[in-house]
C-alpha positions in Angstrom: 38.0 -35.6 -26.4 36.4 -37.6 -23.6 38.0 -37.2 -20.1 38.0 -39.7 -17.8 36.2 -39.1 -14.3 37.1 -40.3 -10.9 34.7 -40.5 -8.4 35.9 -40.1 -5.0 36.3 -42.7 -3.1 33.5 -43.8 -0.4 34.6 -42.7 3.0 33.9 -44.7 6.2 33.8 -41.5 8.3 30.4 -40.5 10.4 28.9 -37.5 8.6 26.7 -36.6 11.8 23.4 -38.0 10.3 21.5 -41.1 9.4 19.3 -41.6 6.4 16.8 -44.1 7.1 14.2 -45.4 3.8 10.8 -45.4 5.2 9.2 -46.7 1.5 6.6 -49.3 2.5 7.1 -50.6 -0.9 10.3 -51.9 -2.5 12.1 -51.1 -6.3 10.2 -53.8 -7.7 6.3 -52.8 -6.2 6.4 -55.4 -3.8 5.6 -54.4 0.2 8.2 -54.2 2.6 7.4 -55.6 5.7 7.0 -53.3 8.3 8.4 -49.7 7.8 10.7 -49.1 10.7 8.8 -46.9 13.3 9.8 -43.4 13.6 12.8 -42.6 15.9 11.8 -41.0 19.0 12.9 -37.4 19.0 14.7 -35.8 21.9 12.3 -34.1 24.2 13.0 -30.4 23.9 13.1 -29.0 27.6 10.2 -27.0 28.3 9.3 -24.6 31.6 7.4 -27.4 33.1 10.1 -30.1 32.6 12.6 -27.4 34.1 10.6 -26.9 37.2 9.2 -23.7 36.4 5.7 -22.2 35.8 4.9 -22.1 32.2 4.5 -18.2 31.1 1.4 -17.2 29.2 1.8 -16.4 26.0 1.4 -12.9 25.0 -2.0 -12.1 23.8 -2.2 -9.5 20.7 -4.0 -6.8 21.9 -5.5 -4.1 19.7 -2.7 -2.2 17.6 -2.4 1.9 18.1 -3.5 3.5 15.5 -0.9 5.1 12.9 -1.0 8.5 13.8 2.2 9.7 11.3 0.8 7.8 7.8 -2.9 9.1 8.6 -1.4 12.6 8.6 0.6 12.1 5.7 -2.3 11.0 3.9 -4.2 13.8 4.8 -1.5 16.1 3.7 -1.4 14.7 0.5 -5.3 14.9 0.2 -4.5 18.7 1.1 -2.1 18.6 -1.9 -4.1 17.3 -4.5 -7.1 19.3 -3.6 -4.4 22.7 -3.7 -2.8 21.7 -7.1 -6.1 21.3 -8.5 -7.5 24.6 -7.2 -4.3 26.5 -8.2 -4.7 25.2 -11.6 -8.0 26.1 -11.7 -7.4 29.9 -10.9 -4.5 29.5 -13.3 -7.0 28.6 -16.1 -9.5 31.5 -15.2 -7.0 33.6 -15.3 -6.9 35.0 -12.0 -3.4 34.4 -10.9 -0.6 36.2 -12.8 2.0 34.3 -14.8 5.7 33.7 -14.0 6.5 37.7 -15.3 3.6 39.0 -13.7 1.5 39.4 -16.9 -2.0 38.2 -16.6 -2.6 34.7 -18.1 -5.4 34.1 -21.0 -8.4 32.6 -19.5 -9.4 28.6 -20.7 -13.0 28.6 -19.6 -13.2 25.0 -20.8 -10.1 23.8 -19.0 -11.5 25.8 -15.7 -14.8 23.9 -16.1 -13.1 20.6 -16.5 -11.0 21.1 -13.5 -14.3 22.2 -11.3 -15.9 19.2 -12.4 -13.0 17.0 -11.3 -13.0 18.3 -8.3 -17.0 17.6 -8.0 -16.5 14.0 -8.8 -13.7 13.7 -6.7 -15.9 15.2 -3.3 -18.9 12.7 -4.7 -16.3 9.9 -4.9 -14.4 10.4 -1.5 -18.2 11.6 0.4 -17.8 9.6 3.7 -14.1 8.8 3.9 -12.7 12.3 4.4 -11.8 14.2 7.7 -14.0 17.2 9.2 -10.9 19.2 8.1 -10.6 18.0 4.4 -14.5 18.2 4.0 -14.8 22.0 5.0 -11.8 22.6 2.6 -13.3 20.4 -0.2 -16.4 23.0 0.0 -14.5 25.9 0.4 -12.3 25.4 -2.7 -15.5 24.6 -4.7 -17.6 27.3 -3.7 -14.9 29.8 -4.5 -13.7 28.0 -8.0 -17.8 28.0 -8.9 -18.2 31.7 -7.9 -15.0 32.7 -9.8 -16.3 31.1 -12.8 -19.7 32.7 -12.5 -18.1 36.1 -12.3 -15.6 35.6 -15.3 -18.6 34.4 -17.2 -20.8 37.5 -16.1 -17.9 39.7 -16.9 -17.3 38.1 -20.5 -20.8 38.4 -21.3 -21.0 41.8 -20.6 -17.9 42.4 -22.9 -19.9 40.8 -25.4 -22.7 43.6 -25.5 
């Protein structure tokens, strides 16, 4: 069922704004005479019009280097290196398990982890701090030497 809708009556009260049609063509496509000129906008008071000296706008200067994010990034990278180092040590059987018992070596996994660290070192070369570079070199040296030592022990046992 359709209900009748009544439109509110138009009010003659001022609304606080004025609508001006500035189109240069009428609805039928004919050119309308001179379009009304834009009304002048009220002047916004400036420092000069108020009788004061204009203040220079602040110029953007060099931003201070953020120290905390760099430290967080460094700590995050060092944590990544530490995790990979610990993983490789566990895979080589150099770290005891949670019950104090020795873990069996996984030399294939250890080799992959060392290779991963080498790739990571190559890809980050030139982007590391001196501390990170030294840590990287130390970790890789220790893991390579440990891997060689374990391989030599296993080769002697097989003889």
